[in-house]
C-alpha positions as a printed NumPy array, in Angstrom:
array([[  74.191,  123.881, -180.704],
       [  76.792,  126.638, -181.13 ],
       [  78.631,  125.466, -178.011],
       [  78.685,  121.872, -179.274],
       [  79.92 ,  122.987, -182.702],
       [  82.623,  125.226, -181.232],
       [  83.821,  122.458, -178.932],
       [  83.94 ,  119.915, -181.751],
       [  85.905,  122.208, -184.063],
       [  87.981,  123.905, -181.328],
       [  86.684,  127.342, -182.281],
       [  86.563,  130.484, -180.188],
       [  83.   ,  131.408, -179.272],
       [  81.284,  134.719, -178.578],
       [  77.647,  135.02 , -177.503],
       [  75.898,  138.192, -178.674],
       [  72.737,  139.128, -176.779],
       [  72.44 ,  142.683, -178.08 ],
       [  69.128,  142.003, -179.832],
       [  65.919,  143.254, -178.188],
       [  64.88 ,  139.792, -176.98 ],
       [  67.533,  140.045, -174.256],
       [  68.719,  143.615, -174.111],
       [  67.122,  147.044, -173.973],
       [  70.27 ,  148.684, -172.625],
       [  73.799,  147.686, -171.644],
       [  73.011,  144.156, -170.429],
       [  74.569,  141.303, -172.375],
       [  75.109,  137.553, -172.1  ],
       [  78.245,  138.269, -170.086],
       [  76.279,  140.263, -167.506],
       [  74.88 ,  136.962, -166.263],
       [  77.091,  134.152, -167.572],
       [  80.577,  133.1  , -168.513],
       [  81.953,  130.26 , -170.623],
       [  84.896,  128.229, -169.323],
       [  86.929,  125.191, -170.377],
       [  86.76 ,  126.206, -174.043],
       [  88.251,  128.858, -176.349],
       [  86.395,  132.177, -176.083],
       [  86.505,  135.487, -177.927],
       [  86.525,  138.302, -175.387],
       [  85.293,  141.023, -177.71 ],
       [  84.042,  141.465, -181.262],
       [  86.755,  144.101, -181.566],
       [  89.319,  141.287, -181.397],
       [  88.252,  139.922, -184.787],
       [  90.949,  140.78 , -187.374],
       [  89.851,  143.296, -189.997],
       [  90.754,  140.927, -192.832],
       [  88.705,  138.035, -191.397],
       [  86.31 ,  136.243, -193.735],
       [  82.693,  135.717, -192.709],
       [  79.925,  133.199, -193.26 ],
       [  77.358,  134.449, -194.129],
       [  79.174,  137.237, -195.952],
       [  76.563,  139.821, -194.895],
       [  78.192,  140.064, -191.475],
       [  81.442,  141.436, -192.889],
       [  81.229,  145.045, -191.715],
       [  77.938,  144.365, -189.9  ],
       [  79.123,  142.119, -187.09 ],
       [  77.886,  144.528, -184.409],
       [  74.431,  144.852, -185.955],
       [  71.818,  143.215, -183.676],
       [  69.871,  140.375, -185.282],
       [  66.481,  142.086, -185.287],
       [  63.061,  140.867, -186.372],
       [  63.547,  142.882, -189.55 ],
       [  66.745,  140.98 , -190.357],
       [  65.019,  137.702, -189.566],
       [  62.301,  138.486, -192.112],
       [  64.972,  139.31 , -194.709],
       [  67.303,  136.408, -193.971],
       [  66.645,  134.638, -197.29 ],
       [  67.081,  137.854, -199.24 ],
       [  70.323,  138.661, -197.401],
       [  71.566,  135.073, -197.316],
       [  71.666,  134.956, -193.521],
       [  70.285,  131.484, -192.914],
       [  72.974,  129.079, -191.698],
       [  70.383,  126.461, -190.679],
       [  71.655,  123.791, -188.287],
       [  75.38 ,  123.775, -187.63 ],
       [  76.959,  120.513, -188.706],
       [  79.191,  118.737, -191.247],
       [  77.653,  120.658, -194.169],
       [  78.413,  124.058, -192.626],
       [  81.218,  125.837, -194.535],
       [  84.291,  125.909, -192.323],
       [  86.667,  127.862, -194.548],
       [  85.433,  131.204, -193.192],
       [  87.253,  132.72 , -190.231],
       [  83.987,  133.769, -188.587],
       [  80.713,  131.83 , -188.618],
       [  77.679,  133.802, -187.446],
       [  74.69 ,  131.74 , -186.346],
       [  71.343,  132.907, -185.023],
       [  69.158,  130.693, -182.856],
       [  66.002,  132.229, -184.327],
       [  64.03 ,  129.162, -185.501],
       [  67.255,  127.109, -185.282],
       [  67.4  ,  125.126, -182.059],
       [  68.857,  121.741, -181.321],
       [  67.964,  119.378, -178.494],
       [  70.643,  117.185, -176.941],
       [  69.781,  114.103, -174.86 ],
       [  72.969,  114.606, -172.844],
       [  73.668,  118.155, -171.668],
       [  76.842,  117.37 , -169.72 ],
       [  79.019,  119.011, -172.389],
       [  77.099,  122.269, -171.944],
       [  77.158,  122.193, -168.155],
       [  80.926,  121.703, -168.277],
       [  81.447,  125.098, -169.927],
       [  78.483,  127.191, -168.723],
       [  78.7  ,  129.229, -165.513],
       [  76.338,  131.694, -163.833],
       [  78.342,  134.624, -162.475],
       [  75.628,  137.097, -161.423],
       [  74.924,  136.884, -157.679],
       [  71.497,  138.397, -158.267],
       [  70.776,  134.958, -159.73 ],
       [  72.807,  132.534, -157.643],
       [  71.844,  133.815, -154.188],
       [  68.036,  133.693, -154.711],
       [  68.281,  130.205, -156.224],
       [  70.233,  128.894, -153.225],
       [  67.702,  130.527, -150.888],
       [  64.779,  128.9  , -152.672],
       [  66.507,  125.518, -152.693],
       [  66.813,  125.663, -148.907],
       [  63.662,  127.488, -147.825],
       [  61.304,  125.597, -150.135],
       [  63.085,  122.218, -150.154],
       [  63.046,  122.196, -153.94 ],
       [  64.782,  118.83 , -154.154],
       [  61.54 ,  117.288, -152.857],
       [  59.107,  119.609, -154.655],
       [  57.192,  119.423, -157.916],
       [  57.997,  122.367, -160.175],
       [  55.501,  123.683, -162.712],
       [  56.208,  125.891, -165.7  ],
       [  53.003,  127.716, -166.533],
       [  53.488,  128.845, -170.119],
       [  51.06 ,  131.33 , -171.589],
       [  51.346,  134.679, -173.42 ],
       [  52.054,  134.036, -177.119],
       [  51.391,  130.288, -176.701],
       [  47.852,  130.777, -175.352],
       [  46.087,  132.997, -177.823],
       [  42.705,  132.919, -176.102],
       [  41.363,  132.282, -172.62 ],
       [  39.63 ,  129.062, -173.583],
       [  42.9  ,  127.581, -174.761],
       [  44.663,  128.741, -171.596],
       [  42.008,  127.058, -169.447],
       [  42.302,  123.777, -171.359],
       [  46.069,  123.893, -171.005],
       [  45.813,  124.379, -167.231],
       [  43.256,  121.564, -166.955],
       [  45.631,  119.226, -168.767],
       [  48.502,  120.189, -166.489],
       [  46.315,  119.823, -163.386],
       [  45.465,  116.237, -164.352],
       [  49.165,  115.571, -164.933],
       [  49.942,  117.06 , -161.531],
       [  47.467,  114.784, -159.777],
       [  49.012,  111.702, -161.37 ],
       [  52.383,  112.773, -159.938],
       [  51.314,  113.303, -156.348],
       [  49.813,  116.787, -156.2  ],
       [  47.008,  115.562, -153.942],
       [  49.371,  113.608, -151.714],
       [  50.699,  116.665, -149.945],
       [  53.841,  117.117, -152.025],
       [  55.144,  120.686, -151.993],
       [  54.461,  122.49 , -155.269],
       [  56.131,  125.57 , -156.735],
       [  55.478,  127.337, -160.013],
       [  57.057,  129.818, -162.368],
       [  55.371,  131.285, -165.406],
       [  54.951,  134.101, -167.87 ],
       [  51.193,  134.667, -167.931],
       [  49.095,  136.161, -165.134],
       [  45.79 ,  134.692, -166.316],
       [  47.14 ,  131.154, -166.674],
       [  48.581,  131.312, -163.156],
       [  45.247,  132.609, -161.864],
       [  43.573,  129.514, -163.35 ],
       [  46.23 ,  127.248, -161.868],
       [  45.72 ,  128.687, -158.392],
       [  42.042,  127.741, -158.598],
       [  43.092,  124.098, -158.814],
       [  46.031,  124.239, -156.413],
       [  45.872,  127.392, -154.264],
       [  48.706,  126.075, -152.084],
       [  51.204,  126.364, -154.962],
       [  54.027,  128.808, -154.27 ],
       [  54.328,  131.074, -157.322],
       [  57.726,  132.737, -157.63 ],
       [  57.389,  134.78 , -160.826],
       [  56.408,  138.398, -160.235],
       [  57.912,  140.877, -162.694],
       [  57.034,  138.784, -165.714],
       [  53.389,  138.718, -164.616],
       [  53.275,  142.499, -164.298],
       [  54.553,  142.666, -167.868],
       [  52.357,  139.982, -169.467],
       [  52.154,  140.605, -173.208],
       [  49.936,  138.728, -175.659],
       [  52.816,  138.551, -178.139],
       [  55.277,  137.261, -175.56 ],
       [  57.407,  139.385, -173.252],
       [  60.504,  138.479, -175.244],
       [  58.969,  140.252, -178.255],
       [  57.825,  143.348, -176.354],
       [  59.689,  146.6  , -176.894],
       [  61.037,  148.704, -174.044],
       [  58.035,  151.035, -174.088],
       [  55.619,  148.114, -173.653],
       [  57.212,  146.893, -170.417],
       [  56.899,  148.337, -166.922],
       [  60.09 ,  146.594, -165.759],
       [  63.596,  146.704, -167.191],
       [  64.734,  143.926, -169.478],
       [  67.677,  143.336, -167.145],
       [  65.457,  142.739, -164.109],
       [  63.199,  140.459, -166.147],
       [  66.215,  138.502, -167.415],
       [  67.405,  137.985, -163.85 ],
       [  63.992,  136.795, -162.679],
       [  63.625,  134.459, -165.645],
       [  67.046,  132.871, -165.057],
       [  66.375,  132.506, -161.318],
       [  63.048,  130.865, -162.182],
       [  64.779,  128.5  , -164.604],
       [  67.264,  127.239, -162.033],
       [  64.462,  127.056, -159.472],
       [  62.611,  124.714, -161.804],
       [  65.766,  122.709, -162.494],
       [  66.252,  122.255, -158.736],
       [  62.89 ,  120.491, -158.302],
       [  62.449,  116.727, -158.044],
       [  60.03 ,  116.732, -160.98 ],
       [  59.223,  119.327, -163.645],
       [  55.783,  119.52 , -165.274],
       [  54.686,  121.905, -168.003],
       [  51.734,  122.574, -170.287],
       [  50.443,  120.09 , -172.847],
       [  53.018,  121.141, -175.449],
       [  55.795,  120.842, -172.847],
       [  57.719,  124.097, -172.993],
       [  61.353,  124.25 , -174.038],
       [  61.958,  126.008, -170.715],
       [  60.766,  122.921, -168.824],
       [  62.584,  120.491, -171.117],
       [  65.924,  122.206, -170.587],
       [  65.312,  122.462, -166.832],
       [  64.952,  118.667, -166.726],
       [  68.078,  118.089, -168.825],
       [  70.257,  120.417, -166.801],
       [  68.875,  119.391, -163.397],
       [  71.85 ,  117.104, -162.564],
       [  74.269,  119.984, -163.176],
       [  72.63 ,  122.881, -161.312],
       [  75.273,  123.139, -158.59 ],
       [  78.086,  122.823, -161.108],
       [  76.765,  125.767, -163.106],
       [  75.872,  127.918, -160.092],
       [  78.776,  127.115, -157.775],
       [  81.456,  126.303, -160.332],
       [  81.891,  122.904, -158.639]])
């Protein structure tokens, strides 16, 4: 949404991943990605001191991570920008938008693929290897979503049963190669009971399975670094997007939805083609 808005209004864009969802150290959005073919702000330090802000709270606080505490106080502090669009004030020099509970789905993701590039070889090389070694272009990819979305084992089992039925209808019993990525060790264990031949790529995220979601876990609750988990998650995403078909749980994860949308542009984003 922010990319679309910035492109439409010819605004410079800066992506801040300093909150704990993505960073527990020095890693940032620009560790893994770059934005091209559009105006970009290289550093928050490049914002003029006399710049005006919307919401006004960010004047003097622009380097403050958007934490869960701020999210809970967003009404009190006037932080909610809601969905970016025609009603968004454009007189301010700087518009600060958080994607917390504010996400937009686009039927055509070509505009995003045109500006988004993966620059971290820890991501690109493994994806290319998987594409070749596992013939992903002819494989079914499964996103096995659990953790904070499966609050009890009974629900996780029902979710896997639903996905197993969906898999059968799309050729799982016809010998088609199947690969899976996921965020929940128990859900993957259930899945392997149905389809033990499935190649499961995710590893670190399973060692760090948290009932509240790994993205909400603090540094002390994880056995792996946030950076290494980010890399694995992004590799898993592009693995899924490289498959001939993507299937997810009964609520169809956002992860799977975006993998389908961006599937035609995988090589563009990874190879800068």
